[in-house]
VMD Tcl script that builds the backbone (N, CA, C; Angstrom):
set m [mol new atoms 483]
animate dup $m
set s [atomselect $m all]
$s set {name element resname resid chain x y z} {
  {N N MET 1 A 0.846 -1.162 0.000}
  {CA C MET 1 A 0.000 0.000 0.000}
  {C C MET 1 A 0.899 1.235 0.000}
  {N N ILE 2 A 0.663 2.119 -0.951}
  {CA C ILE 2 A 1.427 3.352 -1.058}
  {C C ILE 2 A 0.605 4.476 -0.437}
  {N N ILE 3 A 1.230 5.256 0.438}
  {CA C ILE 3 A 0.566 6.383 1.079}
  {C C ILE 3 A 1.355 7.632 0.738}
  {N N LYS 4 A 0.648 8.655 0.257}
  {CA C LYS 4 A 1.305 9.912 -0.103}
  {C C LYS 4 A 0.718 11.028 0.734}
  {N N ASP 5 A 1.600 11.863 1.268}
  {CA C ASP 5 A 1.120 13.109 1.852}
  {C C ASP 5 A 1.873 14.227 1.158}
  {N N GLU 6 A 1.712 15.457 1.631}
  {CA C GLU 6 A 2.296 16.585 0.901}
  {C C GLU 6 A 3.814 16.574 0.886}
  {N N GLU 7 A 4.447 15.800 1.746}
  {CA C GLU 7 A 5.900 15.830 1.845}
  {C C GLU 7 A 6.589 14.610 1.258}
  {N N MET 8 A 6.002 13.439 1.465}
  {CA C MET 8 A 6.716 12.215 1.100}
  {C C MET 8 A 5.741 11.135 0.653}
  {N N THR 9 A 6.316 10.090 0.128}
  {CA C THR 9 A 5.566 8.889 -0.213}
  {C C THR 9 A 6.101 7.761 0.655}
  {N N TYR 10 A 5.202 6.991 1.246}
  {CA C TYR 10 A 5.571 5.908 2.147}
  {C C TYR 10 A 4.963 4.617 1.634}
  {N N GLU 11 A 5.641 3.520 1.894}
  {CA C GLU 11 A 5.078 2.225 1.541}
  {C C GLU 11 A 4.859 1.427 2.817}
  {N N LEU 12 A 3.611 1.040 3.035}
  {CA C LEU 12 A 3.255 0.191 4.167}
  {C C LEU 12 A 2.850 -1.159 3.605}
  {N N ASP 13 A 3.556 -2.188 3.976}
  {CA C ASP 13 A 3.225 -3.535 3.525}
  {C C ASP 13 A 2.499 -4.258 4.638}
  {N N LEU 14 A 1.180 -4.095 4.668}
  {CA C LEU 14 A 0.383 -4.697 5.724}
  {C C LEU 14 A 0.431 -6.214 5.685}
  {N N THR 15 A 0.782 -6.784 4.539}
  {CA C THR 15 A 0.863 -8.245 4.443}
  {C C THR 15 A 1.997 -8.790 5.290}
  {N N ASP 16 A 2.898 -7.917 5.729}
  {CA C ASP 16 A 4.021 -8.324 6.568}
  {C C ASP 16 A 3.700 -8.173 8.055}
  {N N TRP 17 A 2.525 -7.640 8.374}
  {CA C TRP 17 A 2.156 -7.417 9.763}
  {C C TRP 17 A 1.536 -8.670 10.346}
  {N N PHE 18 A 1.871 -8.955 11.601}
  {CA C PHE 18 A 1.319 -10.130 12.258}
  {C C PHE 18 A -0.211 -10.057 12.275}
  {N N GLY 19 A -0.850 -11.155 11.881}
  {CA C GLY 19 A -2.303 -11.249 11.902}
  {C C GLY 19 A -2.969 -10.891 10.587}
  {N N TYR 20 A -2.175 -10.485 9.586}
  {CA C TYR 20 A -2.753 -10.082 8.303}
  {C C TYR 20 A -3.623 -11.178 7.700}
  {N N LYS 21 A -3.208 -12.412 7.868}
  {CA C LYS 21 A -3.945 -13.528 7.261}
  {C C LYS 21 A -5.086 -14.042 8.144}
  {N N PHE 22 A -5.270 -13.425 9.298}
  {CA C PHE 22 A -6.375 -13.816 10.176}
  {C C PHE 22 A -7.703 -13.447 9.512}
  {N N PRO 23 A -8.777 -14.147 9.849}
  {CA C PRO 23 A -10.103 -13.734 9.372}
  {C C PRO 23 A -10.433 -12.334 9.890}
  {N N GLU 24 A -11.235 -11.588 9.150}
  {CA C GLU 24 A -11.571 -10.209 9.526}
  {C C GLU 24 A -12.100 -10.119 10.954}
  {N N LYS 25 A -12.905 -11.098 11.367}
  {CA C LYS 25 A -13.466 -11.102 12.723}
  {C C LYS 25 A -12.346 -11.097 13.770}
  {N N GLU 26 A -11.297 -11.869 13.530}
  {CA C GLU 26 A -10.161 -11.930 14.460}
  {C C GLU 26 A -9.295 -10.687 14.367}
  {N N LYS 27 A -9.122 -10.164 13.149}
  {CA C LYS 27 A -8.316 -8.961 12.959}
  {C C LYS 27 A -8.864 -7.783 13.768}
  {N N LYS 28 A -10.190 -7.726 13.911}
  {CA C LYS 28 A -10.815 -6.615 14.627}
  {C C LYS 28 A -10.434 -6.590 16.102}
  {N N LYS 29 A -9.865 -7.670 16.619}
  {CA C LYS 29 A -9.435 -7.736 18.008}
  {C C LYS 29 A -7.988 -7.276 18.190}
  {N N ILE 30 A -7.265 -7.143 17.094}
  {CA C ILE 30 A -5.843 -6.816 17.136}
  {C C ILE 30 A -5.670 -5.300 17.044}
  {N N PRO 31 A -5.024 -4.676 18.038}
  {CA C PRO 31 A -4.997 -3.208 18.092}
  {C C PRO 31 A -4.394 -2.522 16.873}
  {N N TRP 32 A -3.403 -3.108 16.220}
  {CA C TRP 32 A -2.790 -2.416 15.086}
  {C C TRP 32 A -3.678 -2.457 13.849}
  {N N PHE 33 A -4.673 -3.326 13.815}
  {CA C PHE 33 A -5.646 -3.299 12.719}
  {C C PHE 33 A -6.866 -2.451 13.081}
  {N N LYS 34 A -7.077 -2.193 14.363}
  {CA C LYS 34 A -8.162 -1.305 14.794}
  {C C LYS 34 A -7.723 0.156 14.752}
  {N N ASP 35 A -6.436 0.391 14.823}
  {CA C ASP 35 A -5.866 1.736 14.865}
  {C C ASP 35 A -6.031 2.415 13.505}
  {N N LYS 36 A -5.959 3.727 13.493}
  {CA C LYS 36 A -5.997 4.404 12.204}
  {C C LYS 36 A -4.739 4.035 11.434}
  {N N LEU 37 A -4.845 4.028 10.122}
  {CA C LEU 37 A -3.726 3.585 9.299}
  {C C LEU 37 A -2.665 4.671 9.141}
  {N N TRP 38 A -3.085 5.924 9.012}
  {CA C TRP 38 A -2.145 6.996 8.718}
  {C C TRP 38 A -2.656 8.300 9.305}
  {N N ASP 39 A -1.779 9.233 9.556}
  {CA C ASP 39 A -2.141 10.553 10.052}
  {C C ASP 39 A -1.469 11.579 9.151}
  {N N TYR 40 A -2.259 12.263 8.341}
  {CA C TYR 40 A -1.737 13.228 7.378}
  {C C TYR 40 A -1.585 14.635 7.955}
  {N N VAL 41 A -2.068 14.849 9.154}
  {CA C VAL 41 A -2.217 16.191 9.708}
  {C C VAL 41 A -0.963 16.650 10.446}
  {N N LYS 42 A -0.641 17.932 10.276}
  {CA C LYS 42 A 0.340 18.577 11.149}
  {C C LYS 42 A -0.482 19.201 12.262}
  {N N HIS 43 A -0.324 18.674 13.438}
  {CA C HIS 43 A -1.100 19.109 14.587}
  {C C HIS 43 A -0.414 20.284 15.279}
  {N N SER 44 A -1.140 20.922 16.191}
  {CA C SER 44 A -0.589 22.009 16.979}
  {C C SER 44 A -1.074 21.857 18.417}
  {N N HIS 45 A -0.178 22.127 19.355}
  {CA C HIS 45 A -0.519 22.063 20.777}
  {C C HIS 45 A 0.315 23.115 21.498}
  {N N LYS 46 A -0.358 23.967 22.235}
  {CA C LYS 46 A 0.318 25.026 22.999}
  {C C LYS 46 A 1.268 25.853 22.123}
  {N N GLY 47 A 0.847 26.101 20.885}
  {CA C GLY 47 A 1.619 26.939 19.975}
  {C C GLY 47 A 2.769 26.249 19.268}
  {N N MET 48 A 2.926 24.949 19.449}
  {CA C MET 48 A 3.993 24.212 18.758}
  {C C MET 48 A 3.373 23.163 17.837}
  {N N ARG 49 A 4.015 22.984 16.692}
  {CA C ARG 49 A 3.531 21.988 15.732}
  {C C ARG 49 A 4.144 20.618 16.028}
  {N N TYR 50 A 3.400 19.573 15.658}
  {CA C TYR 50 A 3.914 18.212 15.781}
  {C C TYR 50 A 3.222 17.308 14.774}
  {N N ARG 51 A 3.856 16.178 14.515}
  {CA C ARG 51 A 3.308 15.169 13.603}
  {C C ARG 51 A 3.416 13.807 14.234}
  {N N ILE 52 A 2.499 12.946 13.844}
  {CA C ILE 52 A 2.520 11.545 14.239}
  {C C ILE 52 A 2.596 10.756 12.940}
  {N N MET 53 A 3.597 9.885 12.824}
  {CA C MET 53 A 3.774 9.133 11.574}
  {C C MET 53 A 3.941 7.652 11.868}
  {N N ARG 54 A 3.298 6.840 11.045}
  {CA C ARG 54 A 3.437 5.391 11.154}
  {C C ARG 54 A 4.613 4.958 10.277}
  {N N MET 55 A 5.477 4.150 10.840}
  {CA C MET 55 A 6.615 3.620 10.104}
  {C C MET 55 A 6.204 2.330 9.386}
  {N N SER 56 A 7.023 1.882 8.454}
  {CA C SER 56 A 6.675 0.700 7.654}
  {C C SER 56 A 6.503 -0.563 8.497}
  {N N CYS 57 A 7.164 -0.634 9.641}
  {CA C CYS 57 A 7.022 -1.803 10.517}
  {C C CYS 57 A 5.737 -1.736 11.344}
  {N N GLY 58 A 5.005 -0.618 11.250}
  {CA C GLY 58 A 3.716 -0.495 11.907}
  {C C GLY 58 A 3.688 0.333 13.170}
  {N N VAL 59 A 4.848 0.745 13.691}
  {CA C VAL 59 A 4.862 1.558 14.911}
  {C C VAL 59 A 4.614 3.023 14.563}
  {N N TRP 60 A 4.187 3.776 15.553}
  {CA C TRP 60 A 3.989 5.218 15.412}
  {C C TRP 60 A 5.176 5.957 16.025}
  {N N ASN 61 A 5.602 7.030 15.365}
  {CA C ASN 61 A 6.628 7.922 15.897}
  {C C ASN 61 A 6.029 9.309 16.048}
  {N N GLY 62 A 6.552 10.078 16.999}
  {CA C GLY 62 A 6.096 11.446 17.202}
  {C C GLY 62 A 7.229 12.426 16.943}
  {N N TYR 63 A 6.905 13.562 16.302}
  {CA C TYR 63 A 7.897 14.572 15.951}
  {C C TYR 63 A 7.390 15.955 16.348}
  {N N VAL 64 A 8.218 16.723 17.029}
  {CA C VAL 64 A 7.866 18.079 17.446}
  {C C VAL 64 A 8.788 19.048 16.710}
  {N N TYR 65 A 8.192 20.122 16.170}
  {CA C TYR 65 A 8.924 21.147 15.438}
  {C C TYR 65 A 9.359 22.238 16.413}
  {N N ILE 66 A 10.662 22.428 16.515}
  {CA C ILE 66 A 11.236 23.437 17.405}
  {C C ILE 66 A 11.576 24.665 16.549}
  {N N PRO 67 A 10.931 25.800 16.810}
  {CA C PRO 67 A 11.170 26.981 15.969}
  {C C PRO 67 A 12.559 27.585 16.172}
  {N N SER 68 A 13.022 28.264 15.153}
  {CA C SER 68 A 14.295 28.977 15.221}
  {C C SER 68 A 14.250 29.967 16.385}
  {N N GLY 69 A 15.327 30.053 17.131}
  {CA C GLY 69 A 15.402 30.943 18.281}
  {C C GLY 69 A 15.055 30.272 19.601}
  {N N HIS 70 A 14.442 29.110 19.555}
  {CA C HIS 70 A 14.116 28.375 20.782}
  {C C HIS 70 A 15.410 27.779 21.343}
  {N N PRO 71 A 15.556 27.689 22.693}
  {CA C PRO 71 A 16.784 27.140 23.281}
  {C C PRO 71 A 17.133 25.713 22.829}
  {N N LEU 72 A 16.153 24.942 22.386}
  {CA C LEU 72 A 16.436 23.570 21.927}
  {C C LEU 72 A 16.724 23.479 20.430}
  {N N HIS 73 A 16.556 24.592 19.717}
  {CA C HIS 73 A 16.780 24.563 18.271}
  {C C HIS 73 A 18.239 24.198 17.990}
  {N N GLY 74 A 18.437 23.184 17.199}
  {CA C GLY 74 A 19.790 22.741 16.844}
  {C C GLY 74 A 20.411 21.761 17.822}
  {N N LYS 75 A 19.739 21.480 18.918}
  {CA C LYS 75 A 20.286 20.568 19.934}
  {C C LYS 75 A 20.017 19.110 19.526}
  {N N GLY 76 A 21.038 18.276 19.693}
  {CA C GLY 76 A 20.912 16.864 19.378}
  {C C GLY 76 A 20.810 16.013 20.624}
  {N N PHE 77 A 20.289 14.815 20.457}
  {CA C PHE 77 A 20.135 13.934 21.616}
  {C C PHE 77 A 21.452 13.281 22.027}
  {N N MET 78 A 22.513 13.492 21.270}
  {CA C MET 78 A 23.815 12.917 21.612}
  {C C MET 78 A 24.788 13.976 22.142}
  {N N GLU 79 A 24.316 15.206 22.337}
  {CA C GLU 79 A 25.202 16.284 22.767}
  {C C GLU 79 A 25.526 16.203 24.252}
  {N N GLU 80 A 26.696 16.710 24.594}
  {CA C GLU 80 A 27.193 16.616 25.971}
  {C C GLU 80 A 26.401 17.440 26.972}
  {N N ASP 81 A 25.796 18.557 26.536}
  {CA C ASP 81 A 25.084 19.394 27.510}
  {C C ASP 81 A 23.830 18.700 28.045}
  {N N GLY 82 A 23.342 17.719 27.343}
  {CA C GLY 82 A 22.240 16.902 27.830}
  {C C GLY 82 A 20.893 17.588 27.909}
  {N N GLU 83 A 20.714 18.738 27.259}
  {CA C GLU 83 A 19.428 19.429 27.337}
  {C C GLU 83 A 18.287 18.571 26.781}
  {N N ILE 84 A 18.537 17.893 25.697}
  {CA C ILE 84 A 17.507 17.030 25.104}
  {C C ILE 84 A 17.192 15.870 26.056}
  {N N ASP 85 A 18.211 15.387 26.751}
  {CA C ASP 85 A 18.007 14.274 27.690}
  {C C ASP 85 A 17.099 14.642 28.860}
  {N N LYS 86 A 16.904 15.929 29.098}
  {CA C LYS 86 A 16.040 16.369 30.192}
  {C C LYS 86 A 14.558 16.190 29.869}
  {N N LEU 87 A 14.256 15.988 28.596}
  {CA C LEU 87 A 12.857 15.870 28.183}
  {C C LEU 87 A 12.320 14.482 28.497}
  {N N ILE 88 A 11.081 14.456 28.955}
  {CA C ILE 88 A 10.452 13.187 29.326}
  {C C ILE 88 A 9.452 12.794 28.251}
  {N N VAL 89 A 9.733 11.662 27.608}
  {CA C VAL 89 A 8.851 11.111 26.578}
  {C C VAL 89 A 9.164 9.622 26.447}
  {N N HIS 90 A 8.223 8.856 25.947}
  {CA C HIS 90 A 8.395 7.412 25.803}
  {C C HIS 90 A 9.704 7.082 25.084}
  {N N GLY 91 A 10.598 6.390 25.756}
  {CA C GLY 91 A 11.853 5.953 25.151}
  {C C GLY 91 A 12.887 7.033 24.959}
  {N N GLY 92 A 12.575 8.271 25.327}
  {CA C GLY 92 A 13.509 9.375 25.135}
  {C C GLY 92 A 13.520 9.884 23.702}
  {N N ILE 93 A 14.221 10.977 23.488}
  {CA C ILE 93 A 14.352 11.550 22.145}
  {C C ILE 93 A 15.322 10.672 21.356}
  {N N THR 94 A 14.885 10.224 20.197}
  {CA C THR 94 A 15.710 9.329 19.376}
  {C C THR 94 A 15.940 9.878 17.967}
  {N N TYR 95 A 15.520 11.122 17.727}
  {CA C TYR 95 A 15.626 11.688 16.387}
  {C C TYR 95 A 15.782 13.188 16.495}
  {N N ASN 96 A 16.634 13.761 15.652}
  {CA C ASN 96 A 16.732 15.206 15.509}
  {C C ASN 96 A 17.311 15.558 14.150}
  {N N CYS 97 A 16.772 16.603 13.547}
  {CA C CYS 97 A 17.320 17.094 12.276}
  {C C CYS 97 A 16.671 18.423 11.924}
  {N N LEU 98 A 17.263 19.125 10.981}
  {CA C LEU 98 A 16.691 20.359 10.461}
  {C C LEU 98 A 15.564 19.985 9.512}
  {N N SER 99 A 14.465 20.709 9.592}
  {CA C SER 99 A 13.319 20.436 8.730}
  {C C SER 99 A 13.727 20.554 7.270}
  {N N ASP 100 A 13.250 19.618 6.471}
  {CA C ASP 100 A 13.509 19.680 5.026}
  {C C ASP 100 A 12.197 19.858 4.271}
  {N N GLU 101 A 11.236 20.490 4.923}
  {CA C GLU 101 A 9.917 20.668 4.331}
  {C C GLU 101 A 9.970 21.628 3.155}
  {N N ASN 102 A 8.961 21.524 2.326}
  {CA C ASN 102 A 8.865 22.360 1.131}
  {C C ASN 102 A 8.675 23.843 1.450}
  {N N ASP 103 A 8.234 24.166 2.669}
  {CA C ASP 103 A 7.973 25.564 3.012}
  {C C ASP 103 A 9.248 26.315 3.416}
  {N N GLN 104 A 10.403 25.692 3.230}
  {CA C GLN 104 A 11.689 26.301 3.560}
  {C C GLN 104 A 11.778 26.673 5.038}
  {N N SER 105 A 11.115 25.933 5.858}
  {CA C SER 105 A 11.109 26.170 7.292}
  {C C SER 105 A 12.515 25.980 7.862}
  {N N SER 106 A 12.823 26.764 8.879}
  {CA C SER 106 A 14.111 26.584 9.563}
  {C C SER 106 A 13.893 25.880 10.896}
  {N N ASP 107 A 12.743 25.210 11.036}
  {CA C ASP 107 A 12.454 24.484 12.271}
  {C C ASP 107 A 13.410 23.313 12.448}
  {N N TRP 108 A 13.692 23.030 13.695}
  {CA C TRP 108 A 14.464 21.859 14.100}
  {C C TRP 108 A 13.442 20.830 14.556}
  {N N ILE 109 A 13.613 19.597 14.172}
  {CA C ILE 109 A 12.649 18.559 14.536}
  {C C ILE 109 A 13.297 17.594 15.508}
  {N N ILE 110 A 12.594 17.322 16.599}
  {CA C ILE 110 A 13.021 16.265 17.516}
  {C C ILE 110 A 11.906 15.228 17.559}
  {N N GLY 111 A 12.289 13.971 17.735}
  {CA C GLY 111 A 11.273 12.934 17.704}
  {C C GLY 111 A 11.561 11.775 18.634}
  {N N PHE 112 A 10.526 10.968 18.804}
  {CA C PHE 112 A 10.616 9.756 19.622}
  {C C PHE 112 A 9.928 8.628 18.869}
  {N N ASP 113 A 10.279 7.415 19.244}
  {CA C ASP 113 A 9.668 6.269 18.569}
  {C C ASP 113 A 9.065 5.312 19.590}
  {N N THR 114 A 8.309 4.360 19.088}
  {CA C THR 114 A 7.679 3.357 19.955}
  {C C THR 114 A 8.093 1.959 19.512}
  {N N ASN 115 A 9.375 1.823 19.244}
  {CA C ASN 115 A 9.906 0.528 18.820}
  {C C ASN 115 A 11.115 0.179 19.691}
  {N N HIS 116 A 10.868 0.158 20.997}
  {CA C HIS 116 A 11.903 -0.171 21.966}
  {C C HIS 116 A 11.736 -1.610 22.437}
  {N N MET 117 A 12.596 -2.040 23.302}
  {CA C MET 117 A 12.636 -3.439 23.729}
  {C C MET 117 A 11.279 -3.979 24.187}
  {N N TYR 118 A 10.533 -3.209 24.947}
  {CA C TYR 118 A 9.259 -3.711 25.448}
  {C C TYR 118 A 8.057 -3.178 24.674}
  {N N ASP 119 A 8.293 -2.609 23.510}
  {CA C ASP 119 A 7.206 -2.201 22.629}
  {C C ASP 119 A 6.943 -3.339 21.646}
  {N N HIS 120 A 5.900 -3.176 20.861}
  {CA C HIS 120 A 5.623 -4.175 19.831}
  {C C HIS 120 A 5.409 -3.495 18.489}
  {N N ALA 121 A 6.092 -3.966 17.477}
  {CA C ALA 121 A 5.870 -3.530 16.102}
  {C C ALA 121 A 5.011 -4.588 15.409}
  {N N PRO 122 A 3.964 -4.176 14.691}
  {CA C PRO 122 A 3.113 -5.149 14.011}
  {C C PRO 122 A 3.865 -6.106 13.078}
  {N N SER 123 A 5.024 -5.695 12.591}
  {CA C SER 123 A 5.790 -6.585 11.714}
  {C C SER 123 A 6.599 -7.624 12.485}
  {N N ASP 124 A 6.645 -7.500 13.829}
  {CA C ASP 124 A 7.354 -8.502 14.625}
  {C C ASP 124 A 6.657 -9.853 14.508}
  {N N LYS 125 A 7.441 -10.895 14.462}
  {CA C LYS 125 A 6.889 -12.253 14.410}
  {C C LYS 125 A 6.486 -12.678 15.819}
  {N N ILE 126 A 5.353 -13.326 15.919}
  {CA C ILE 126 A 4.856 -13.799 17.209}
  {C C ILE 126 A 4.759 -15.320 17.122}
  {N N ARG 127 A 5.338 -15.993 18.104}
  {CA C ARG 127 A 5.447 -17.447 18.014}
  {C C ARG 127 A 4.677 -18.207 19.090}
  {N N SER 128 A 3.943 -17.479 19.948}
  {CA C SER 128 A 3.217 -18.171 21.006}
  {C C SER 128 A 2.021 -17.333 21.441}
  {N N GLU 129 A 1.123 -17.962 22.171}
  {CA C GLU 129 A -0.030 -17.232 22.689}
  {C C GLU 129 A 0.430 -16.166 23.687}
  {N N GLU 130 A 1.422 -16.506 24.511}
  {CA C GLU 130 A 1.957 -15.526 25.455}
  {C C GLU 130 A 2.554 -14.339 24.701}
  {N N GLY 131 A 3.284 -14.623 23.625}
  {CA C GLY 131 A 3.858 -13.562 22.797}
  {C C GLY 131 A 2.779 -12.675 22.197}
  {N N TYR 132 A 1.681 -13.287 21.772}
  {CA C TYR 132 A 0.559 -12.531 21.216}
  {C C TYR 132 A -0.037 -11.603 22.282}
  {N N ASN 133 A -0.254 -12.134 23.474}
  {CA C ASN 133 A -0.832 -11.332 24.559}
  {C C ASN 133 A 0.076 -10.160 24.926}
  {N N LEU 134 A 1.385 -10.383 24.940}
  {CA C LEU 134 A 2.330 -9.305 25.230}
  {C C LEU 134 A 2.330 -8.262 24.111}
  {N N ALA 135 A 2.238 -8.722 22.871}
  {CA C ALA 135 A 2.211 -7.800 21.732}
  {C C ALA 135 A 0.997 -6.886 21.810}
  {N N VAL 136 A -0.143 -7.462 22.092}
  {CA C VAL 136 A -1.371 -6.675 22.212}
  {C C VAL 136 A -1.239 -5.674 23.364}
  {N N LYS 137 A -0.634 -6.097 24.447}
  {CA C LYS 137 A -0.464 -5.225 25.616}
  {C C LYS 137 A 0.524 -4.083 25.335}
  {N N TYR 138 A 1.601 -4.349 24.604}
  {CA C TYR 138 A 2.686 -3.376 24.459}
  {C C TYR 138 A 2.713 -2.603 23.145}
  {N N TYR 139 A 1.765 -2.852 22.265}
  {CA C TYR 139 A 1.660 -2.041 21.053}
  {C C TYR 139 A 1.200 -0.640 21.453}
  {N N LYS 140 A 1.869 0.386 20.952}
  {CA C LYS 140 A 1.521 1.770 21.265}
  {C C LYS 140 A 0.644 2.328 20.139}
  {N N THR 141 A -0.578 2.685 20.491}
  {CA C THR 141 A -1.558 3.155 19.516}
  {C C THR 141 A -1.289 4.594 19.086}
  {N N HIS 142 A -1.989 5.001 18.052}
  {CA C HIS 142 A -1.941 6.380 17.584}
  {C C HIS 142 A -2.324 7.332 18.717}
  {N N ASP 143 A -3.387 7.019 19.437}
  {CA C ASP 143 A -3.820 7.875 20.550}
  {C C ASP 143 A -2.739 7.995 21.619}
  {N N TYR 144 A -2.075 6.895 21.919}
  {CA C TYR 144 A -0.988 6.915 22.902}
  {C C TYR 144 A 0.111 7.878 22.447}
  {N N VAL 145 A 0.507 7.788 21.194}
  {CA C VAL 145 A 1.602 8.619 20.678}
  {C C VAL 145 A 1.179 10.086 20.603}
  {N N MET 146 A -0.096 10.353 20.289}
  {CA C MET 146 A -0.611 11.732 20.318}
  {C C MET 146 A -0.451 12.318 21.729}
  {N N LYS 147 A -0.851 11.555 22.738}
  {CA C LYS 147 A -0.738 12.028 24.121}
  {C C LYS 147 A 0.722 12.251 24.501}
  {N N GLU 148 A 1.602 11.342 24.075}
  {CA C GLU 148 A 3.032 11.500 24.373}
  {C C GLU 148 A 3.590 12.761 23.716}
  {N N ALA 149 A 3.204 13.025 22.480}
  {CA C ALA 149 A 3.682 14.225 21.780}
  {C C ALA 149 A 3.217 15.487 22.500}
  {N N LYS 150 A 1.964 15.499 22.934}
  {CA C LYS 150 A 1.448 16.657 23.674}
  {C C LYS 150 A 2.162 16.807 25.013}
  {N N ASN 151 A 2.419 15.701 25.674}
  {CA C ASN 151 A 3.164 15.757 26.938}
  {C C ASN 151 A 4.591 16.241 26.720}
  {N N LEU 152 A 5.194 15.839 25.609}
  {CA C LEU 152 A 6.538 16.307 25.274}
  {C C LEU 152 A 6.529 17.823 25.083}
  {N N ILE 153 A 5.532 18.322 24.382}
  {CA C ILE 153 A 5.421 19.773 24.175}
  {C C ILE 153 A 5.242 20.488 25.520}
  {N N LYS 154 A 4.398 19.946 26.382}
  {CA C LYS 154 A 4.218 20.541 27.713}
  {C C LYS 154 A 5.542 20.568 28.479}
  {N N ASP 155 A 6.310 19.488 28.365}
  {CA C ASP 155 A 7.599 19.404 29.047}
  {C C ASP 155 A 8.587 20.421 28.471}
  {N N ILE 156 A 8.594 20.580 27.156}
  {CA C ILE 156 A 9.457 21.569 26.513}
  {C C ILE 156 A 9.099 22.960 27.008}
  {N N LYS 157 A 7.807 23.271 27.020}
  {CA C LYS 157 A 7.352 24.594 27.473}
  {C C LYS 157 A 7.739 24.830 28.936}
  {N N LYS 158 A 7.571 23.809 29.756}
  {CA C LYS 158 A 7.864 23.936 31.199}
  {C C LYS 158 A 9.363 24.152 31.448}
  {N N LYS 159 A 10.199 23.434 30.729}
  {CA C LYS 159 A 11.637 23.458 31.021}
  {C C LYS 159 A 12.436 24.488 30.227}
  {N N PHE 160 A 11.918 24.924 29.077}
  {CA C PHE 160 A 12.733 25.761 28.198}
  {C C PHE 160 A 12.059 27.043 27.723}
  {N N SER 161 A 10.966 27.416 28.303}
  {CA C SER 161 A 10.312 28.677 27.857}
  {C C SER 161 A 10.448 29.754 28.913}
}
mol reanalyze $m
mol bondsrecalc $m
mol representation Tube
mol addrep $m
């Protein structure tokens, strides 16, 4: 399945996701098939923009746009001053780069992912009933990542504004 938004084209191969071959009745019980497939919107919270994007493996990532002039603009998660490390979000900040959007924005983007050791990606292979139950429990939904992104913005505002 090819998904296009105003910035990029993504390929999601749902046939590689666990449970794809299940009957529709069973699929409706699996959170990654009940979740929305894609989020095309650039959201805003407390005056900051953010995006939620699904990766090809099925997990959701969150990205916050840091405007030019903000104390975190240009800061990386591997820098010695550790300012990015002060932010509280699921799994910590795992992404940073200068925006390459078509609007010539000078925003800095920081992001987090939901594909850590105790998370579940729909493309992960499941080999037991216990594994299935853990996958269902630890899959992070779109709503979960939306809340995390908003909490990240609140944390940025609290610590750096």
